[in-house]
C-alpha positions as CSV (number, residue, x, y, z in Angstrom):
1,M,-44.2,244.0,59.2
2,T,-41.4,245.1,57.0
3,E,-40.9,241.8,55.1
4,I,-43.5,241.2,52.3
5,R,-45.5,238.0,52.7
6,K,-44.9,235.6,49.8
7,T,-48.2,233.8,50.4
8,L,-51.6,235.1,51.5
9,P,-53.1,233.7,54.7
10,H,-55.7,230.8,54.9
11,W,-58.0,231.0,57.9
12,D,-57.4,228.9,60.8
13,M,-60.3,226.7,61.7
14,S,-58.3,224.4,64.0
15,T,-59.1,226.3,67.0
16,I,-62.8,225.4,66.5
17,Y,-62.2,221.7,65.8
18,P,-58.9,220.0,64.8
19,S,-60.4,218.7,61.4
20,L,-63.4,217.4,59.8
21,E,-62.2,213.8,60.6
22,S,-61.5,214.7,64.2
23,P,-63.3,213.0,67.2
24,E,-64.0,216.6,68.5
25,F,-65.9,217.5,65.3
26,A,-67.7,214.2,65.2
27,A,-68.7,214.8,68.8
28,A,-70.0,218.3,68.1
29,F,-71.8,217.2,64.9
30,S,-73.6,214.4,66.6
31,G,-74.2,216.5,69.6
32,A,-75.9,219.2,67.5
33,I,-78.2,216.6,65.9
34,Q,-79.1,215.1,69.2
35,R,-80.0,218.5,70.5
36,I,-82.3,219.2,67.6
37,A,-84.0,215.8,68.3
38,A,-84.2,216.8,72.0
39,L,-85.7,220.1,71.0
40,E,-88.3,218.4,68.9
41,E,-89.3,216.3,72.0
42,L,-89.5,219.4,74.1
43,F,-91.7,221.1,71.6
44,A,-94.1,218.1,71.6
45,A,-94.0,217.8,75.5
46,Q,-94.8,221.6,75.9
47,D,-97.4,221.5,72.9
48,V,-95.6,224.2,70.9
49,K,-97.9,224.9,68.1
50,Q,-100.7,227.4,67.1
51,R,-103.3,227.5,69.8
52,A,-107.0,228.4,69.7
53,S,-106.8,230.5,72.9
54,N,-104.3,233.3,73.3
55,G,-104.4,233.4,77.2
56,V,-101.2,233.7,79.0
57,D,-100.9,232.1,82.4
58,A,-98.1,230.8,84.7
59,P,-97.8,227.4,82.8
60,I,-97.5,229.2,79.5
61,V,-94.8,231.5,80.7
62,Q,-92.9,228.6,82.1
63,A,-93.2,226.7,78.9
64,F,-92.1,229.8,76.9
65,E,-89.0,230.3,79.0
66,L,-87.9,226.7,78.9
67,V,-88.6,226.3,75.1
68,T,-87.1,229.6,74.1
69,G,-83.9,229.2,76.2
70,E,-83.2,225.8,74.7
71,F,-84.2,227.0,71.2
72,N,-81.5,229.7,71.5
73,A,-78.9,227.3,72.8
74,V,-79.6,224.9,69.9
75,L,-79.4,227.7,67.3
76,D,-75.9,228.7,68.8
77,E,-74.5,225.1,68.6
78,V,-75.8,224.5,65.1
79,R,-74.3,227.9,63.9
80,T,-70.8,226.8,65.0
81,V,-71.0,223.4,63.3
82,S,-72.5,224.8,60.1
83,A,-70.0,227.7,59.9
84,Y,-67.1,225.2,60.4
85,I,-68.2,222.9,57.5
86,S,-69.0,225.9,55.3
87,S,-65.4,227.2,55.8
88,F,-64.2,224.2,53.8
89,I,-66.8,224.5,51.1
90,S,-66.4,228.2,50.4
91,T,-62.6,227.7,50.1
92,N,-62.8,224.5,48.0
93,S,-66.1,223.5,46.6
94,R,-64.6,220.2,45.5
95,H,-64.1,219.1,49.2
96,T,-66.2,216.1,49.0
97,L,-66.2,215.3,52.7
98,A,-67.3,218.8,53.6
99,Q,-70.0,218.7,51.0
100,A,-71.3,215.4,52.3
101,R,-71.3,216.6,55.9
102,M,-73.2,219.7,55.0
103,S,-75.8,217.8,53.1
104,E,-76.3,215.6,56.2
105,L,-76.5,218.5,58.4
106,Q,-79.1,220.3,56.2
107,G,-81.3,217.3,56.6
108,H,-81.3,218.0,60.4
109,T,-81.4,221.8,60.0
110,M,-84.5,221.5,57.9
111,R,-86.2,220.0,61.1
112,L,-84.9,222.9,63.1
113,S,-86.3,225.3,60.5
114,Q,-89.8,223.4,60.9
115,L,-89.4,223.9,64.7
116,S,-88.7,227.6,64.1
117,T,-92.0,227.8,62.0
118,R,-93.9,226.1,64.9
119,W,-92.3,228.5,67.4
120,T,-93.5,231.5,65.3
121,A,-97.0,230.2,65.0
122,W,-97.2,229.4,68.7
123,I,-96.0,233.0,69.5
124,G,-98.5,234.4,67.0
125,S,-101.4,232.7,68.8
126,L,-100.4,234.0,72.3
127,D,-101.2,237.4,73.8
128,V,-97.7,238.8,73.2
129,P,-98.0,242.0,75.3
130,A,-99.3,239.9,78.2
131,L,-96.3,237.4,77.7
132,I,-93.9,240.3,77.8
133,A,-95.3,241.7,80.9
134,Q,-95.1,238.4,82.7
135,S,-91.7,237.0,81.5
136,P,-88.3,238.8,81.8
137,L,-87.1,236.5,79.0
138,A,-90.0,237.6,76.9
139,A,-89.3,241.2,77.7
140,D,-85.6,240.8,76.6
141,H,-87.0,239.3,73.4
142,A,-89.9,241.7,72.8
143,F,-89.0,242.7,69.2
144,A,-88.6,239.1,68.1
145,L,-91.8,238.2,69.6
146,E,-93.7,241.1,68.1
147,Q,-92.1,240.3,64.6
148,A,-93.2,236.6,65.1
149,G,-96.7,237.8,65.8
150,I,-96.8,239.5,62.5
151,Q,-95.0,236.7,60.7
152,A,-97.5,234.1,62.1
153,K,-100.2,235.8,60.1
154,H,-98.4,234.9,56.9
155,L,-98.0,231.2,57.7
156,M,-99.7,228.4,55.7
157,S,-101.1,225.5,57.7
158,P,-98.6,223.6,59.9
159,A,-98.7,220.7,57.5
160,E,-98.1,222.8,54.5
161,E,-95.2,224.8,56.2
162,A,-93.6,221.4,57.2
163,L,-93.8,220.1,53.7
164,A,-92.5,223.5,52.2
165,T,-89.5,223.1,54.5
166,E,-88.8,219.6,53.8
167,L,-89.1,220.1,50.0
168,S,-86.8,223.1,50.1
169,L,-83.8,220.7,50.3
170,S,-84.6,219.4,46.9
171,S,-85.8,222.7,45.4
172,G,-84.5,226.1,46.3
173,T,-81.6,225.0,48.4
174,A,-80.6,222.4,45.8
175,W,-80.7,225.0,43.0
176,S,-78.7,227.4,45.1
177,K,-76.1,224.8,45.9
178,L,-75.9,224.1,42.1
179,H,-75.1,227.7,41.4
180,G,-72.5,227.9,44.1
181,N,-70.7,224.7,43.2
182,L,-71.0,225.2,39.4
183,T,-69.7,228.8,39.4
184,S,-66.8,228.2,41.8
185,Q,-65.6,225.4,39.5
186,I,-65.7,227.2,36.2
187,M,-62.4,227.3,34.4
188,V,-61.9,230.0,31.8
189,S,-59.8,229.8,28.7
190,V,-58.3,233.2,28.2
191,E,-55.5,234.3,25.9
192,L,-53.0,236.8,27.5
193,N,-49.8,237.9,26.1
194,G,-50.0,235.3,23.3
195,T,-50.5,232.4,25.7
196,T,-53.8,230.6,26.3
197,S,-54.3,229.8,30.0
198,F,-57.1,228.0,31.9
199,L,-57.9,230.1,35.0
200,P,-60.5,230.0,37.7
201,M,-63.3,232.4,37.2
202,S,-62.5,234.4,40.3
203,V,-58.9,235.0,38.9
204,V,-60.3,236.1,35.6
205,R,-62.9,238.4,37.1
206,N,-59.9,240.0,39.1
207,L,-58.4,240.8,35.8
208,A,-61.0,243.6,35.5
209,Y,-58.6,245.6,37.7
210,D,-55.6,245.1,35.4
211,P,-54.1,248.4,34.1
212,D,-53.9,247.1,30.5
213,R,-57.1,247.6,28.7
214,E,-56.3,244.7,26.3
215,V,-56.0,242.3,29.2
216,R,-59.3,243.6,30.6
217,R,-61.1,243.2,27.3
218,R,-59.8,239.8,26.7
219,A,-60.7,238.7,30.3
220,Y,-64.2,240.2,29.8
221,E,-64.8,238.4,26.6
222,A,-63.5,235.1,27.9
223,E,-65.6,235.5,31.0
224,L,-68.8,236.2,29.0
225,S,-68.1,233.1,26.8
226,A,-67.6,230.9,29.9
227,W,-70.8,232.2,31.6
228,Q,-72.6,231.7,28.3
229,A,-71.6,228.0,28.4
230,A,-73.2,227.6,31.8
231,T,-76.4,229.5,31.1
232,T,-78.7,226.5,30.7
233,P,-78.4,225.1,34.1
234,L,-78.2,228.5,35.8
235,A,-81.3,229.7,33.9
236,A,-83.1,226.6,35.2
237,A,-81.9,227.4,38.7
238,L,-83.0,231.0,38.5
239,N,-86.4,230.1,37.1
240,S,-87.0,227.4,39.7
241,I,-86.1,229.6,42.7
242,K,-88.1,232.6,41.6
243,G,-91.0,230.3,40.8
244,E,-90.9,228.8,44.3
245,V,-90.7,232.2,46.0
246,N,-93.7,233.5,44.0
247,T,-95.7,230.4,45.0
248,L,-94.9,230.5,48.7
249,S,-95.3,234.2,48.9
250,R,-98.7,234.0,47.4
251,Q,-99.7,231.1,49.5
252,R,-98.5,232.9,52.7
253,G,-100.6,236.0,51.9
254,W,-97.9,238.5,50.9
255,S,-99.0,240.8,48.1
256,L,-95.6,240.5,46.4
257,P,-92.2,238.8,47.3
258,L,-90.9,242.4,47.8
259,A,-93.4,242.9,50.6
260,E,-92.1,239.9,52.4
261,A,-88.5,241.1,51.8
262,L,-89.3,244.5,53.3
263,F,-90.7,242.8,56.4
264,N,-87.7,240.6,56.7
265,N,-85.3,243.6,56.5
266,N,-87.4,245.5,59.1
267,I,-88.3,248.5,56.9
268,D,-91.4,249.6,55.1
269,Q,-92.3,250.6,51.5
270,Q,-92.1,254.4,52.5
271,T,-88.5,253.9,53.6
272,L,-87.6,252.0,50.4
273,D,-89.4,254.6,48.2
274,A,-87.6,257.6,50.0
275,M,-84.2,255.8,49.5
276,M,-84.8,254.9,45.8
277,T,-86.0,258.4,45.0
278,A,-82.7,259.8,46.3
279,A,-80.9,257.1,44.4
280,R,-82.4,257.9,41.0
281,E,-81.5,261.6,41.6
282,S,-78.0,260.5,42.2
283,F,-77.5,258.8,38.8
284,V,-76.6,262.1,37.0
285,D,-73.7,262.4,39.5
286,F,-72.5,258.9,39.1
287,R,-72.5,259.4,35.3
288,R,-70.3,262.4,35.9
289,Y,-67.9,260.2,37.7
290,L,-67.9,257.5,35.0
291,R,-67.4,260.2,32.3
292,A,-64.5,261.7,34.3
293,K,-63.0,258.2,34.7
294,A,-63.2,257.6,31.0
295,H,-61.4,260.9,30.3
296,A,-58.7,260.1,32.8
297,L,-58.2,256.8,30.9
298,G,-58.1,258.6,27.5
299,L,-61.4,257.0,26.4
300,E,-64.5,258.5,24.9
301,S,-66.6,256.3,27.2
302,L,-66.1,253.4,29.5
303,A,-66.9,249.9,28.4
304,W,-68.1,247.4,31.2
305,Y,-64.6,246.0,31.4
306,D,-63.2,249.5,32.2
307,L,-65.4,250.0,35.4
308,F,-62.6,248.7,37.7
309,A,-59.6,249.9,35.6
310,P,-57.1,251.7,37.9
311,V,-56.6,255.4,37.4
312,G,-54.3,257.7,39.2
313,R,-50.9,256.5,40.4
314,S,-50.6,254.9,43.8
315,T,-47.1,254.9,45.3
316,A,-48.3,253.1,48.4
317,V,-47.7,249.4,48.5
318,W,-50.7,247.8,49.9
319,D,-49.4,244.3,50.4
320,Y,-51.4,242.3,52.9
321,D,-49.3,242.8,56.0
322,Q,-49.0,246.7,55.4
323,A,-52.8,246.7,54.9
324,A,-53.3,245.0,58.1
325,A,-50.9,247.4,60.0
326,F,-52.6,250.3,58.4
327,I,-56.1,249.1,59.4
328,V,-55.2,248.4,62.9
329,A,-53.6,251.8,63.3
330,Q,-56.5,253.7,61.8
331,F,-59.2,251.9,63.6
332,A,-57.4,253.1,66.7
333,T,-58.2,256.7,65.8
334,Y,-61.9,255.7,66.5
335,S,-61.5,253.4,69.5
336,T,-59.0,251.1,71.2
337,R,-61.8,248.5,71.2
338,L,-62.1,248.5,67.4
339,S,-58.5,248.4,66.8
340,D,-57.9,245.6,69.3
341,Y,-60.6,243.5,67.6
342,A,-58.9,244.0,64.2
343,A,-55.5,243.1,65.6
344,R,-56.9,240.0,67.2
345,A,-58.5,238.9,63.8
346,F,-55.2,239.2,62.0
347,A,-53.1,237.7,64.8
348,E,-55.4,234.7,65.2
349,N,-55.6,234.1,61.4
350,W,-59.4,234.6,61.1
351,I,-58.9,235.8,57.4
352,D,-58.6,233.7,54.3
353,A,-57.1,236.0,51.7
354,E,-55.6,233.9,48.9
355,P,-57.5,233.5,45.6
356,R,-57.3,229.9,44.4
357,E,-59.1,227.3,42.4
358,G,-62.4,226.0,44.0
359,K,-62.6,229.0,46.2
360,R,-65.7,231.2,45.9
361,D,-65.3,234.7,44.5
362,G,-65.8,237.9,46.5
363,A,-65.6,238.5,50.1
364,F,-67.7,237.8,53.3
365,C,-67.7,237.6,56.9
366,M,-69.5,234.9,59.0
367,G,-70.0,234.5,62.6
368,V,-68.6,231.3,64.1
369,R,-69.1,231.2,67.8
370,K,-69.4,233.8,70.6
371,D,-67.4,236.8,69.5
372,E,-65.4,235.0,66.7
373,S,-65.9,235.5,63.0
374,R,-64.1,234.3,59.8
375,I,-63.5,236.5,56.9
376,L,-63.1,235.3,53.2
377,S,-61.6,237.6,50.7
378,N,-59.7,237.3,47.4
379,Y,-57.1,239.8,48.3
380,K,-55.6,242.2,45.7
381,P,-52.5,244.2,46.6
382,A,-54.3,247.5,46.2
383,F,-56.2,250.0,48.1
384,G,-59.5,248.3,47.0
385,G,-58.2,245.0,48.6
386,M,-57.4,246.8,51.8
387,S,-60.7,248.6,51.8
388,T,-62.5,245.2,51.4
389,L,-60.7,243.8,54.4
390,A,-61.7,246.9,56.5
391,H,-65.3,246.4,55.4
392,E,-65.4,242.7,56.3
393,L,-63.6,243.4,59.6
394,G,-66.5,245.9,60.2
395,H,-68.9,243.0,59.8
396,G,-66.8,241.1,62.3
397,Y,-66.9,244.0,64.7
398,H,-70.7,244.0,64.4
399,N,-70.7,240.3,65.4
400,F,-68.3,241.1,68.2
401,N,-70.8,243.6,69.6
402,L,-73.7,241.2,69.2
403,A,-71.9,238.4,71.0
404,T,-73.8,238.9,74.3
405,R,-77.1,238.6,72.5
406,T,-79.1,235.4,72.0
407,P,-79.5,234.1,68.3
408,L,-83.2,235.4,68.4
409,Q,-81.9,238.9,69.6
410,R,-79.1,239.1,67.1
411,S,-81.0,238.2,63.9
412,T,-79.9,241.3,62.1
413,P,-81.6,242.1,58.8
414,M,-79.4,242.9,55.8
415,T,-80.4,246.6,55.9
416,M,-78.7,247.0,59.2
417,A,-75.9,244.5,58.6
418,E,-73.8,246.8,56.6
419,T,-73.8,249.6,59.3
420,A,-70.4,248.7,60.9
421,S,-68.7,247.6,57.6
422,I,-69.4,250.9,55.8
423,F,-68.3,252.9,58.8
424,C,-65.0,251.0,59.1
425,E,-64.4,251.3,55.3
426,T,-64.9,255.1,55.5
427,I,-62.5,255.4,58.3
428,I,-59.8,253.8,56.2
429,R,-60.7,255.8,53.0
430,Q,-60.5,259.1,55.0
431,A,-57.2,258.2,56.6
432,A,-55.6,257.2,53.3
433,L,-56.7,260.4,51.6
434,N,-55.3,262.6,54.2
435,D,-51.7,261.9,53.5
436,A,-52.0,261.1,49.8
437,D,-50.5,263.2,46.9
438,P,-52.9,264.1,44.1
439,Q,-52.3,261.0,41.9
440,E,-52.8,258.7,44.9
441,Q,-55.9,260.6,45.9
442,I,-57.3,259.9,42.4
443,A,-56.6,256.1,42.9
444,I,-58.2,256.1,46.4
445,L,-61.3,258.1,45.4
446,D,-61.7,256.0,42.3
447,A,-61.6,252.7,44.4
448,S,-64.2,254.3,46.7
449,L,-66.4,255.7,43.9
450,Q,-66.2,252.2,42.1
451,G,-67.7,250.7,45.2
452,A,-70.3,253.3,45.6
453,C,-71.3,253.1,42.0
454,Q,-71.7,249.3,42.3
455,V,-73.8,249.6,45.5
456,V,-76.0,252.4,44.2
457,V,-76.2,252.2,40.4
458,D,-75.4,248.6,39.8
459,I,-77.6,247.4,42.6
460,F,-80.4,249.6,41.3
461,S,-80.1,247.7,38.1
462,R,-80.2,244.4,39.9
463,F,-83.3,245.5,41.8
464,L,-85.1,246.4,38.5
465,F,-84.0,243.2,37.0
466,E,-85.2,241.0,40.0
467,Q,-88.6,243.0,40.0
468,R,-89.1,242.1,36.3
469,V,-88.1,238.5,36.5
470,F,-90.5,238.0,39.5
471,E,-93.3,239.7,37.6
472,T,-92.7,237.6,34.4
473,R,-92.2,234.4,36.4
474,Q,-95.7,234.6,37.8
475,K,-96.9,233.8,34.3
476,R,-94.2,231.6,32.8
477,E,-90.5,230.7,32.7
478,L,-87.9,233.1,31.3
479,S,-85.6,232.1,28.5
480,I,-81.9,232.7,28.5
481,D,-82.3,235.5,26.1
482,E,-85.1,237.2,28.1
483,L,-82.9,237.1,31.2
484,S,-80.0,238.7,29.4
485,R,-82.3,241.3,27.8
486,F,-83.9,242.2,31.2
487,M,-80.3,242.6,32.5
488,L,-79.2,244.9,29.7
489,D,-82.4,247.0,30.0
490,A,-81.8,247.4,33.6
491,Q,-78.1,248.4,33.0
492,R,-79.0,251.0,30.4
493,E,-81.7,252.4,32.6
494,T,-79.3,253.0,35.4
495,Y,-75.8,253.6,34.0
496,G,-77.3,255.6,31.1
497,D,-74.6,257.4,29.1
498,G,-72.0,256.7,31.8
499,L,-71.1,253.5,29.9
500,D,-70.9,252.3,26.4
501,A,-74.3,250.7,25.8
502,T,-72.8,248.2,23.4
503,A,-70.4,246.8,25.9
504,L,-72.4,245.9,29.0
505,H,-72.6,242.7,30.9
506,P,-75.8,240.7,29.8
507,L,-75.0,237.7,31.9
508,M,-74.6,239.4,35.3
509,W,-77.8,237.4,36.2
510,A,-75.6,234.3,36.1
511,V,-72.7,235.9,38.1
512,K,-74.5,237.1,41.2
513,G,-75.2,234.4,43.7
514,H,-77.7,236.7,45.6
515,Y,-80.3,235.9,42.9
516,Y,-80.0,232.2,43.8
517,S,-81.4,232.2,47.4
518,A,-85.0,231.2,47.9
519,G,-84.8,232.7,51.4
520,R,-83.3,236.0,50.5
521,S,-85.2,237.6,47.6
522,F,-84.2,241.1,46.7
523,Y,-80.8,240.6,48.3
524,N,-79.7,243.8,46.6
525,Y,-81.3,247.1,48.0
526,P,-80.2,246.3,51.6
527,Y,-76.6,247.0,50.4
528,M,-77.6,250.4,49.2
529,F,-79.4,251.1,52.5
530,G,-76.3,249.9,54.4
531,L,-73.9,252.2,52.3
532,L,-76.1,255.3,52.8
533,F,-77.0,254.6,56.4
534,G,-73.3,254.0,57.2
535,L,-72.3,257.3,55.5
536,G,-75.0,259.0,57.4
537,L,-73.7,257.8,60.7
538,Y,-70.3,258.7,59.8
539,A,-71.5,262.3,59.1
540,R,-73.0,262.2,62.6
541,Y,-69.6,261.0,64.1
542,Q,-67.8,263.8,62.5
543,H,-70.4,266.4,63.8
544,D,-70.3,265.1,67.5
545,T,-67.5,262.5,68.0
546,E,-67.9,261.9,71.7
547,A,-71.7,261.6,71.7
548,F,-71.5,259.2,68.7
549,R,-68.9,257.0,70.4
550,A,-71.1,256.7,73.5
551,S,-74.0,255.1,71.7
552,Y,-72.5,253.5,68.5
553,D,-71.5,250.1,70.0
554,E,-74.9,250.0,71.7
555,L,-76.5,250.6,68.4
556,L,-74.6,247.7,66.8
557,A,-75.6,245.4,69.7
558,A,-79.3,246.2,69.1
559,T,-79.7,245.8,65.3
560,G,-81.7,242.7,65.9
561,M,-83.9,244.3,68.6
562,A,-85.8,247.0,66.8
563,N,-86.8,248.1,63.4
564,A,-84.6,250.3,61.3
565,A,-86.6,253.4,61.7
566,T,-86.6,253.0,65.5
567,L,-82.8,252.5,65.6
568,A,-82.1,255.5,63.2
569,G,-84.4,257.6,65.4
570,R,-81.9,257.2,68.3
571,F,-79.6,259.4,66.3
572,G,-82.3,261.9,65.2
573,I,-82.6,260.3,61.7
574,D,-85.9,260.0,59.8
575,I,-85.3,257.3,57.2
576,R,-88.8,257.6,55.7
577,T,-88.1,260.8,53.9
578,P,-85.6,261.4,51.0
579,D,-83.8,264.2,52.8
580,F,-81.7,261.9,55.0
581,W,-80.7,259.8,52.0
582,R,-79.9,263.0,50.0
583,A,-77.5,264.1,52.7
584,S,-75.8,260.8,52.5
585,F,-75.4,261.1,48.8
586,D,-74.0,264.6,49.4
587,I,-70.9,262.9,50.8
588,I,-70.6,260.8,47.6
589,R,-71.1,264.0,45.5
590,Q,-68.2,265.7,47.3
591,D,-66.0,262.7,46.4
592,I,-67.1,262.9,42.8
593,D,-66.4,266.6,42.7
594,R,-63.0,266.0,44.0
595,F,-62.4,263.3,41.5
596,E,-63.5,265.5,38.7
597,A,-61.3,268.3,39.8
598,L,-58.2,266.0,40.2
599,T,-58.6,264.4,36.8
600,R,-59.6,267.5,34.8
601,P,-56.9,268.3,32.2
602,A,-54.8,271.4,33.0
603,A,-55.8,274.5,31.1
């Protein structure tokens, strides 16, 4: 890997199906639809619905095993078809054929969602302990059945649930699609070096990493202007989605949307409160980091557009192929299994790395089939770009460990979904720091602390914002100005004097797609949980390497089969008290201390 790659790779989806126009894809698409229809018939034949009697006898056990086995198989098949279509939309939102096929598929997956609700109501009306005792398949799915039993108590009537699911395509799902399509197609007019260019929003947002402050400022101002032009439809989308969630949450008997989100993430309010207590305590340390970064840049204080400004001086060239080689080599220090997985992902072109028009911003990993995933990134030739690759490969490795599980067993909540990604990211950071000179250490620490600051401080601000939006939306719609004011208030409360209060980002509510998912409210604090839980696990790994290795992959394979407290308990961790979370923050504080020392002016 000595020759520098001229173009960044696009992921290879041809190993799944040759193309969207191919007979193979057409057969898979129609086959998935036919299996959904057959599943509907099976549900009817087996009378899968809420029952008056909860007795479990041999016919019930037989029906459960037949229905649940086929339900899992259909979920697997639909996942592959859906991921394949999504791969074209996420890299080119103007791909009209992919958009059409996804719209068509969603009409059928809506029926699958209705069947899922019926299955949950059915399970909730049965004697789950008796079913688990009589059926090996039920015993293998014990946690999913127990969760279904709880969720069934929060279902509306079957007719209401069916209607809500059907209407979702023209309500929450439609508004979410609007946000994704609109924001991925925004072109931004920005003047750089005396020349005005029209650039995709993802490219303009990447200019936040430019070493030239004037470039960053111009990009920030151009970005705000472009977002402002799109605020009318985005505010309508956000109001509609939050209104829908409030209504359905109330009708299903949840005290608040947050209560439903906690259940879906397999944690309780006590755990959230413990983590948030430790997070608030950490703000003073993150503000130390932000002030130290400002001084390193020769500034009195950081503006929003300085958050990602590079500091230090990196002599390492993290072009894509060098980053790939480094990741594979460092993953091998943990295990051959992890290293081989990463090598396979690079060799088989599972990664789409090139930023381009129509491609969505950010990075993600999606499971496709069996042990295969695909990773989207907008790669930057810097340590941060490599760190993001390692993070997403961690998600892929998590999927790899879940490959032997059924869809109902591998339904991992967001709180646990970041476990492997943070762990892998930490391996890469520690390895890069080991051989770095002081200036490069500064650059690496800054990249890491940038990420931690986003996941703790910024996500806390997003959590506060979303809480206040939900609360207000119970009474009325929010104006564009109110949404922006709520955003600024939350940023001031969390960043405090770490940032220039006159140069924040009032339109971050328009930027973050997480707000625009009716099915994933409070899609923010789980990232904080994931970061801190992953760091806590890494500390355990350092303390007892062999014992950790013996159980870590098993933990990843079980993240959909127990609640977070139970899984943490396997490592002697109590997540319901602030102490564990404070210990995780201690790792971050050590990095902040080191960053301060390295950037402190010589006496």
